[in-house]
N, CA and C atoms as a LAMMPS dump frame, in Angstrom:
ITEM: TIMESTEP
0
ITEM: NUMBER OF ATOMS
441
ITEM: BOX BOUNDS ff ff ff
-5.0000000000000000e+02 5.0000000000000000e+02
-5.0000000000000000e+02 5.0000000000000000e+02
-5.0000000000000000e+02 5.0000000000000000e+02
ITEM: ATOMS id mol type element x y z
1 1 1 N 252.542 -402.898 -49.474
2 1 2 C 253.649 -402.666 -50.508
3 1 3 C 252.753 -402.651 -51.807
4 2 1 N 251.916 -403.505 -51.952
5 2 2 C 251.132 -403.616 -53.152
6 2 3 C 250.324 -402.52 -53.472
7 3 1 N 249.705 -401.61 -52.437
8 3 2 C 249.053 -400.381 -52.574
9 3 3 C 250.079 -399.531 -53.161
10 4 1 N 251.164 -399.304 -52.685
11 4 2 C 252.249 -398.395 -53.309
12 4 3 C 252.607 -398.59 -54.672
13 5 1 N 252.61 -399.984 -55.025
14 5 2 C 252.895 -400.28 -56.435
15 5 3 C 251.927 -399.81 -57.331
16 6 1 N 250.503 -400.025 -56.903
17 6 2 C 249.232 -399.877 -57.936
18 6 3 C 249.418 -398.146 -57.705
19 7 1 N 249.648 -397.469 -56.624
20 7 2 C 249.534 -396.003 -56.874
21 7 3 C 250.745 -395.608 -57.769
22 8 1 N 251.644 -396.191 -57.799
23 8 2 C 252.747 -395.515 -58.61
24 8 3 C 252.39 -395.77 -59.986
25 9 1 N 251.886 -397.202 -60.149
26 9 2 C 251.347 -397.525 -61.734
27 9 3 C 250.461 -396.441 -62.365
28 10 1 N 249.446 -396.217 -61.259
29 10 2 C 248.604 -395.239 -61.572
30 10 3 C 249.095 -393.629 -61.911
31 11 1 N 249.976 -393.486 -61.197
32 11 2 C 250.803 -392.111 -61.524
33 11 3 C 251.338 -392.059 -62.919
34 12 1 N 252.034 -393.201 -63.079
35 12 2 C 252.77 -393.407 -64.481
36 12 3 C 251.575 -393.168 -65.439
37 13 1 N 250.458 -394.024 -65.437
38 13 2 C 249.474 -393.738 -66.523
39 13 3 C 248.988 -392.45 -66.668
40 14 1 N 248.631 -391.904 -65.47
41 14 2 C 248.283 -390.437 -65.513
42 14 3 C 249.147 -389.554 -66.33
43 15 1 N 250.464 -389.742 -66.098
44 15 2 C 251.514 -389.112 -66.602
45 15 3 C 251.338 -389.33 -68.287
46 16 1 N 251.396 -390.312 -68.35
47 16 2 C 251.579 -390.866 -69.965
48 16 3 C 250.122 -390.255 -70.577
49 17 1 N 249.131 -390.503 -70.053
50 17 2 C 247.848 -389.815 -70.737
51 17 3 C 247.723 -388.271 -70.907
52 18 1 N 248.585 -387.728 -69.949
53 18 2 C 248.81 -386.135 -70.054
54 18 3 C 249.562 -385.895 -71.063
55 19 1 N 250.736 -386.627 -71.316
56 19 2 C 251.676 -386.308 -72.406
57 19 3 C 251.038 -386.611 -73.869
58 20 1 N 250.323 -387.722 -73.889
59 20 2 C 249.595 -388.042 -75.226
60 20 3 C 248.513 -387.011 -75.223
61 21 1 N 247.866 -386.497 -74.27
62 21 2 C 246.631 -385.376 -74.655
63 21 3 C 247.251 -384.114 -74.892
64 22 1 N 248.461 -383.933 -74.463
65 22 2 C 249.075 -382.666 -74.595
66 22 3 C 249.305 -382.57 -76.493
67 23 1 N 249.706 -383.657 -77.038
68 23 2 C 250.112 -383.781 -78.373
69 23 3 C 248.851 -383.808 -79.322
70 24 1 N 247.778 -383.74 -78.54
71 24 2 C 246.51 -383.797 -79.401
72 24 3 C 246.006 -382.37 -79.328
73 25 1 N 246.804 -381.582 -78.749
74 25 2 C 246.214 -379.973 -78.69
75 25 3 C 247.033 -379.182 -79.761
76 26 1 N 246.453 -378.143 -80.247
77 26 2 C 247.06 -377.118 -81.175
78 26 3 C 248.189 -376.54 -79.988
79 27 1 N 249.282 -376.551 -80.343
80 27 2 C 250.488 -375.799 -79.432
81 27 3 C 250.095 -374.339 -79.207
82 28 1 N 250.531 -373.577 -78.329
83 28 2 C 250.222 -372.255 -77.83
84 28 3 C 250.652 -371.395 -79.07
85 29 1 N 250.006 -370.25 -79.032
86 29 2 C 250.153 -369.084 -80.269
87 29 3 C 251.662 -369.187 -80.298
88 30 1 N 252.546 -368.958 -79.52
89 30 2 C 253.893 -368.749 -79.503
90 30 3 C 254.72 -369.914 -80.058
91 31 1 N 254.464 -370.941 -79.639
92 31 2 C 254.99 -372.239 -79.925
93 31 3 C 254.582 -372.586 -81.528
94 32 1 N 253.199 -372.443 -81.704
95 32 2 C 252.887 -372.653 -82.972
96 32 3 C 253.442 -371.65 -84.17
97 33 1 N 253.617 -370.35 -83.819
98 33 2 C 254.218 -369.55 -84.748
99 33 3 C 255.702 -369.972 -84.93
100 34 1 N 256.413 -370.358 -83.809
101 34 2 C 258.04 -371.005 -84.072
102 34 3 C 257.761 -372.058 -84.923
103 35 1 N 256.973 -373.084 -84.669
104 35 2 C 256.76 -374.155 -85.566
105 35 3 C 256.689 -373.65 -87.047
106 36 1 N 255.865 -372.975 -87.231
107 36 2 C 255.519 -372.494 -88.734
108 36 3 C 256.692 -371.77 -89.325
109 37 1 N 257.39 -370.818 -88.652
110 37 2 C 258.525 -370.259 -89.157
111 37 3 C 259.674 -370.961 -89.339
112 38 1 N 259.878 -372.017 -88.287
113 38 2 C 261.214 -372.762 -88.453
114 38 3 C 260.914 -373.718 -89.567
115 39 1 N 259.692 -374.285 -89.731
116 39 2 C 259.472 -375.152 -91.1
117 39 3 C 259.5 -374.427 -92.375
118 40 1 N 259.011 -373.156 -92.243
119 40 2 C 259.066 -372.566 -93.854
120 40 3 C 260.457 -371.837 -94.058
121 41 1 N 261.228 -371.467 -92.697
122 41 2 C 262.543 -371.024 -93.045
123 41 3 C 263.489 -372.204 -93.217
124 42 1 N 263.493 -373.227 -92.882
125 42 2 C 264.066 -374.497 -93.239
126 42 3 C 263.797 -374.734 -94.731
127 43 1 N 262.363 -374.896 -95.255
128 43 2 C 262.29 -375.083 -96.421
129 43 3 C 262.824 -374.179 -97.347
130 44 1 N 262.87 -372.713 -97.069
131 44 2 C 263.45 -371.558 -97.814
132 44 3 C 264.819 -371.764 -97.884
133 45 1 N 265.478 -372.022 -96.903
134 45 2 C 266.872 -372.134 -96.957
135 45 3 C 267.246 -373.605 -97.951
136 46 1 N 266.595 -374.499 -97.91
137 46 2 C 266.632 -375.541 -98.916
138 46 3 C 266.665 -374.964 -100.34
139 47 1 N 265.404 -374.203 -100.551
140 47 2 C 265.278 -373.758 -101.864
141 47 3 C 266.181 -372.913 -102.515
142 48 1 N 266.837 -371.779 -101.425
143 48 2 C 267.755 -371.029 -102.067
144 48 3 C 269.256 -371.415 -102.172
145 49 1 N 269.519 -372.657 -101.15
146 49 2 C 270.78 -373.266 -101.369
147 49 3 C 270.683 -374.44 -102.449
148 50 1 N 269.543 -374.858 -102.652
149 50 2 C 269.34 -376.228 -103.697
150 50 3 C 269.925 -377.467 -102.732
151 51 1 N 270.009 -377.253 -101.667
152 51 2 C 270.48 -378.386 -100.661
153 51 3 C 269.297 -378.813 -99.653
154 52 1 N 268.7 -379.828 -99.894
155 52 2 C 267.516 -380.272 -99.01
156 52 3 C 267.704 -381.136 -98.121
157 53 1 N 269.106 -381.611 -97.747
158 53 2 C 269.425 -382.483 -96.799
159 53 3 C 268.884 -382.16 -95.411
160 54 1 N 269.115 -381.058 -94.927
161 54 2 C 268.738 -380.587 -93.585
162 54 3 C 267.122 -380.644 -93.414
163 55 1 N 266.446 -379.953 -94.499
164 55 2 C 265.05 -379.878 -94.373
165 55 3 C 264.523 -381.578 -94.39
166 56 1 N 265.132 -382.275 -95.329
167 56 2 C 264.601 -383.511 -95.319
168 56 3 C 264.811 -384.345 -94.095
169 57 1 N 265.896 -384.012 -93.172
170 57 2 C 266.019 -384.735 -91.919
171 57 3 C 264.915 -384.188 -90.803
172 58 1 N 264.385 -383.047 -90.957
173 58 2 C 263.506 -382.556 -90.208
174 58 3 C 262.141 -383.121 -90.485
175 59 1 N 261.778 -383.833 -91.568
176 59 2 C 260.475 -384.412 -91.849
177 59 3 C 260.099 -385.476 -90.955
178 60 1 N 258.767 -385.832 -90.862
179 60 2 C 258.368 -386.854 -90.268
180 60 3 C 258.818 -388.08 -91.053
181 61 1 N 259.079 -389.223 -90.488
182 61 2 C 259.643 -390.516 -91.108
183 61 3 C 258.735 -390.755 -92.297
184 62 1 N 257.397 -390.891 -92.264
185 62 2 C 256.811 -391.316 -93.743
186 62 3 C 256.851 -390.533 -94.756
187 63 1 N 257.19 -388.923 -94.353
188 63 2 C 257.366 -388.104 -95.468
189 63 3 C 258.502 -388.172 -95.828
190 64 1 N 259.724 -388.398 -95.147
191 64 2 C 260.924 -388.807 -95.677
192 64 3 C 260.945 -389.935 -96.426
193 65 1 N 260.446 -390.987 -96.1
194 65 2 C 260.42 -392.179 -96.73
195 65 3 C 259.964 -391.969 -98.315
196 66 1 N 258.701 -391.29 -98.352
197 66 2 C 258.156 -390.952 -99.613
198 66 3 C 258.642 -390.058 -100.422
199 67 1 N 259.439 -388.986 -99.948
200 67 2 C 260.138 -387.92 -100.577
201 67 3 C 261.728 -387.907 -100.26
202 68 1 N 262.641 -388.867 -100.806
203 68 2 C 263.925 -388.617 -100.547
204 68 3 C 264.574 -387.258 -101.026
205 69 1 N 265.614 -387.027 -100.551
206 69 2 C 266.225 -385.802 -100.901
207 69 3 C 266.239 -385.305 -102.517
208 70 1 N 266.428 -386.181 -103.245
209 70 2 C 266.493 -386.106 -104.665
210 70 3 C 265.067 -385.527 -105.309
211 71 1 N 263.858 -386.262 -104.647
212 71 2 C 262.621 -385.993 -105.067
213 71 3 C 262.201 -384.439 -104.451
214 72 1 N 262.623 -384.301 -103.272
215 72 2 C 262.331 -382.738 -102.815
216 72 3 C 263.216 -381.827 -103.966
217 73 1 N 264.119 -382.083 -104.321
218 73 2 C 264.892 -381.035 -105.07
219 73 3 C 264.076 -380.905 -106.483
220 74 1 N 263.458 -382.232 -106.989
221 74 2 C 262.874 -381.918 -108.297
222 74 3 C 261.28 -381.32 -108.104
223 75 1 N 260.695 -381.762 -106.732
224 75 2 C 259.527 -381.25 -106.54
225 75 3 C 259.435 -379.636 -106.507
226 76 1 N 260.595 -379.068 -105.819
227 76 2 C 260.314 -377.626 -105.545
228 76 3 C 261.473 -376.798 -106.492
229 77 1 N 262.023 -377.532 -107.618
230 77 2 C 262.897 -376.979 -108.409
231 77 3 C 262.697 -375.644 -109.062
232 78 1 N 261.36 -375.197 -109.148
233 78 2 C 260.768 -373.913 -109.429
234 78 3 C 261.23 -372.841 -108.421
235 79 1 N 261.152 -373.217 -107.115
236 79 2 C 261.527 -372.167 -105.86
237 79 3 C 262.847 -371.901 -106.196
238 80 1 N 263.78 -372.826 -106.648
239 80 2 C 265.236 -372.785 -106.617
240 80 3 C 265.556 -372.013 -107.846
241 81 1 N 264.888 -372.401 -108.926
242 81 2 C 265.24 -371.802 -110.432
243 81 3 C 265.043 -370.392 -110.456
244 82 1 N 263.585 -369.935 -109.692
245 82 2 C 263.394 -368.699 -109.75
246 82 3 C 263.916 -367.676 -108.591
247 83 1 N 264.862 -368.255 -107.932
248 83 2 C 265.398 -367.642 -106.68
249 83 3 C 264.462 -367.169 -105.71
250 84 1 N 263.453 -367.753 -105.434
251 84 2 C 262.331 -367.368 -104.466
252 84 3 C 263.061 -367.192 -102.979
253 85 1 N 262.952 -366.41 -102.478
254 85 2 C 263.733 -366.202 -101.048
255 85 3 C 262.786 -365.228 -100.096
256 86 1 N 262.146 -366.178 -99.306
257 86 2 C 261.267 -365.309 -98.18
258 86 3 C 261.671 -365.475 -96.922
259 87 1 N 262.956 -365.207 -96.545
260 87 2 C 263.416 -365.291 -95.125
261 87 3 C 262.973 -363.949 -94.198
262 88 1 N 262.157 -363.079 -95.247
263 88 2 C 261.599 -361.978 -94.437
264 88 3 C 260.526 -362.104 -93.424
265 89 1 N 259.815 -363.633 -93.704
266 89 2 C 258.787 -364.039 -92.693
267 89 3 C 259.397 -364.139 -91.517
268 90 1 N 260.797 -364.471 -91.088
269 90 2 C 261.209 -364.384 -89.676
270 90 3 C 260.545 -363.262 -88.89
271 91 1 N 260.49 -361.887 -89.51
272 91 2 C 260.175 -360.785 -88.778
273 91 3 C 258.619 -360.342 -89.015
274 92 1 N 257.873 -361.494 -89.336
275 92 2 C 256.526 -361.313 -89.734
276 92 3 C 255.48 -362.3 -88.833
277 93 1 N 254.305 -361.744 -88.479
278 93 2 C 253.376 -362.707 -87.921
279 93 3 C 252.586 -363.322 -88.979
280 94 1 N 252.337 -364.649 -88.755
281 94 2 C 251.477 -365.38 -89.595
282 94 3 C 249.939 -365.206 -89.451
283 95 1 N 249.15 -364.938 -90.499
284 95 2 C 247.804 -365.131 -90.344
285 95 3 C 247.173 -366.321 -90.666
286 96 1 N 246.458 -367.08 -89.839
287 96 2 C 245.711 -368.303 -90.086
288 96 3 C 244.469 -368.323 -90.375
289 97 1 N 244.135 -369.18 -91.618
290 97 2 C 242.821 -369.273 -92.031
291 97 3 C 242.738 -370.47 -92.665
292 98 1 N 241.978 -371.391 -92.154
293 98 2 C 241.183 -371.359 -90.86
294 98 3 C 242.072 -371.464 -89.72
295 99 1 N 241.396 -371.404 -88.532
296 99 2 C 242.128 -371.683 -87.23
297 99 3 C 242.95 -372.963 -87.192
298 100 1 N 244.388 -373.022 -86.83
299 100 2 C 244.848 -374.244 -86.697
300 100 3 C 244.025 -375.355 -85.879
301 101 1 N 244.101 -376.42 -86.104
302 101 2 C 243.374 -377.46 -85.598
303 101 3 C 244.085 -379.117 -85.491
304 102 1 N 243.765 -379.806 -84.666
305 102 2 C 244.42 -381.239 -84.401
306 102 3 C 243.122 -381.964 -84.998
307 103 1 N 243.123 -382.591 -86.239
308 103 2 C 242.211 -383.372 -86.701
309 103 3 C 241.869 -384.726 -86.181
310 104 1 N 240.926 -385.678 -86.63
311 104 2 C 240.567 -386.759 -85.874
312 104 3 C 241.801 -387.902 -85.791
313 105 1 N 242.638 -387.851 -86.841
314 105 2 C 243.919 -388.6 -86.971
315 105 3 C 244.994 -388.3 -86.12
316 106 1 N 244.941 -387.087 -85.591
317 106 2 C 246.06 -386.822 -84.735
318 106 3 C 246.99 -385.569 -85.366
319 107 1 N 246.465 -385.309 -86.482
320 107 2 C 247.217 -384.357 -87.34
321 107 3 C 247.218 -382.954 -87.036
322 108 1 N 248.052 -382.24 -86.821
323 108 2 C 248.106 -380.689 -86.65
324 108 3 C 247.987 -380.102 -87.967
325 109 1 N 246.957 -379.386 -88.489
326 109 2 C 246.838 -378.915 -89.789
327 109 3 C 246.814 -377.248 -89.554
328 110 1 N 247.751 -376.73 -90.244
329 110 2 C 247.86 -375.198 -90.119
330 110 3 C 247.789 -374.438 -91.672
331 111 1 N 247.185 -373.688 -91.833
332 111 2 C 247.127 -373.146 -93.082
333 111 3 C 246.912 -371.501 -92.895
334 112 1 N 247.607 -370.782 -93.664
335 112 2 C 247.589 -369.507 -93.599
336 112 3 C 248.47 -368.832 -94.654
337 113 1 N 248.809 -367.371 -94.206
338 113 2 C 249.598 -366.804 -95.016
339 113 3 C 250.635 -365.614 -94.263
340 114 1 N 251.698 -365.17 -94.896
341 114 2 C 252.487 -364.071 -94.404
342 114 3 C 252.35 -362.832 -95.236
343 115 1 N 251.987 -361.656 -94.963
344 115 2 C 251.525 -360.463 -95.735
345 115 3 C 252.961 -359.671 -96.435
346 116 1 N 253.76 -360.608 -97.024
347 116 2 C 254.888 -360.132 -97.783
348 116 3 C 254.449 -359.318 -98.804
349 117 1 N 255.261 -358.454 -99.168
350 117 2 C 255.029 -357.652 -100.527
351 117 3 C 256.195 -357.948 -101.429
352 118 1 N 255.664 -357.874 -102.795
353 118 2 C 254.653 -357.479 -103.413
354 118 3 C 253.701 -358.745 -103.309
355 119 1 N 254.105 -359.771 -103.384
356 119 2 C 253.305 -361.1 -103.128
357 119 3 C 253.248 -361.912 -101.755
358 120 1 N 252.004 -362.387 -101.417
359 120 2 C 251.91 -363.068 -100.046
360 120 3 C 252.547 -364.405 -100.262
361 121 1 N 253.047 -365.056 -99.109
362 121 2 C 253.289 -366.223 -98.965
363 121 3 C 252.222 -366.925 -98.173
364 122 1 N 251.865 -368.041 -99.066
365 122 2 C 250.71 -369.014 -98.677
366 122 3 C 251.268 -370.395 -98.268
367 123 1 N 250.632 -370.897 -97.215
368 123 2 C 251.165 -372.052 -96.617
369 123 3 C 250.069 -372.985 -96.282
370 124 1 N 250.146 -374.259 -96.41
371 124 2 C 249.202 -375.346 -95.985
372 124 3 C 250.06 -376.467 -95.532
373 125 1 N 250.245 -376.553 -94.053
374 125 2 C 251.327 -377.349 -93.479
375 125 3 C 250.372 -378.597 -92.479
376 126 1 N 250.867 -379.881 -92.621
377 126 2 C 250.626 -380.748 -91.877
378 126 3 C 251.536 -381.377 -90.865
379 127 1 N 251.402 -381.609 -89.67
380 127 2 C 252.506 -382.274 -88.777
381 127 3 C 251.738 -383.346 -88.234
382 128 1 N 252.654 -384.522 -87.747
383 128 2 C 252.187 -385.48 -86.758
384 128 3 C 253.02 -385.511 -85.624
385 129 1 N 252.731 -386.068 -84.539
386 129 2 C 253.584 -385.935 -83.218
387 129 3 C 254.422 -387.294 -83.417
388 130 1 N 255.855 -387.034 -83.18
389 130 2 C 256.865 -387.847 -83.291
390 130 3 C 258.102 -387.525 -82.596
391 131 1 N 258.263 -388.543 -81.703
392 131 2 C 259.478 -388.162 -80.52
393 131 3 C 259.334 -387.062 -79.897
394 132 1 N 258.068 -386.701 -79.186
395 132 2 C 257.634 -385.574 -78.476
396 132 3 C 257.613 -384.353 -79.127
397 133 1 N 257.458 -384.3 -80.42
398 133 2 C 257.494 -382.873 -81.151
399 133 3 C 256.482 -383.154 -82.32
400 134 1 N 256.189 -381.969 -82.783
401 134 2 C 255.421 -381.923 -84.025
402 134 3 C 256.386 -382.15 -85.299
403 135 1 N 256.365 -382.994 -86.042
404 135 2 C 257.181 -383.095 -87.298
405 135 3 C 256.272 -383.097 -88.703
406 136 1 N 256.952 -382.285 -89.789
407 136 2 C 256.277 -382.213 -90.992
408 136 3 C 255.782 -383.374 -91.744
409 137 1 N 254.62 -383.434 -92.086
410 137 2 C 254.121 -384.744 -92.952
411 137 3 C 253.46 -384.202 -94.148
412 138 1 N 253.292 -382.824 -94.372
413 138 2 C 252.774 -382.2 -95.595
414 138 3 C 253.119 -380.81 -95.667
415 139 1 N 253.502 -380.305 -97.055
416 139 2 C 253.622 -378.802 -97.071
417 139 3 C 253.442 -378.477 -98.52
418 140 1 N 252.635 -377.573 -98.506
419 140 2 C 252.276 -376.842 -99.865
420 140 3 C 252.66 -375.185 -99.663
421 141 1 N 253.345 -374.758 -100.433
422 141 2 C 253.645 -373.362 -100.35
423 141 3 C 253.428 -372.728 -101.566
424 142 1 N 252.642 -371.591 -101.756
425 142 2 C 252.559 -370.666 -102.877
426 142 3 C 252.807 -369.313 -102.725
427 143 1 N 253.421 -368.888 -103.675
428 143 2 C 253.925 -367.229 -103.737
429 143 3 C 252.999 -366.555 -104.728
430 144 1 N 252.19 -365.769 -104.184
431 144 2 C 251.269 -365.012 -105.264
432 144 3 C 250.378 -363.965 -104.539
433 145 1 N 249.35 -363.715 -105.264
434 145 2 C 248.354 -362.807 -104.891
435 145 3 C 247.154 -363.388 -104.257
436 146 1 N 247.029 -364.523 -104.828
437 146 2 C 245.641 -365.11 -104.343
438 146 3 C 246.165 -366.608 -103.572
439 147 1 N 245.494 -367.314 -102.838
440 147 2 C 245.839 -368.299 -102.122
441 147 3 C 245.645 -369.553 -103.152
């Protein structure tokens, strides 16, 4: 009986290690594209509507605590004021530069752009693992001709 309990414990440890290790890897190309687009489109919706509640709810807890809804509205007011809408990215493929990576602290760092016209959408995103998924911890978006 003791051997069965030890084996079962070993299996549980191996499964836990595999799950933790999977979160320390850059997601597959498709999953990464979906994560980037979902993040930026949620951000875009918040800017277009002026309502940051849903976007705020999707942030990692430390980001939510540092940036309440009202602070997000103030921080990104230029996007709303200038009526910047980049929902066209849903039909585009992002270009990453440099390649996405997971840093030594376990943060997924994704930087790149979408080739929108006449101006490109540049993004610099950071995610942390939370509740089994990547959650946004940092966002920097620029609309322009230069990054």
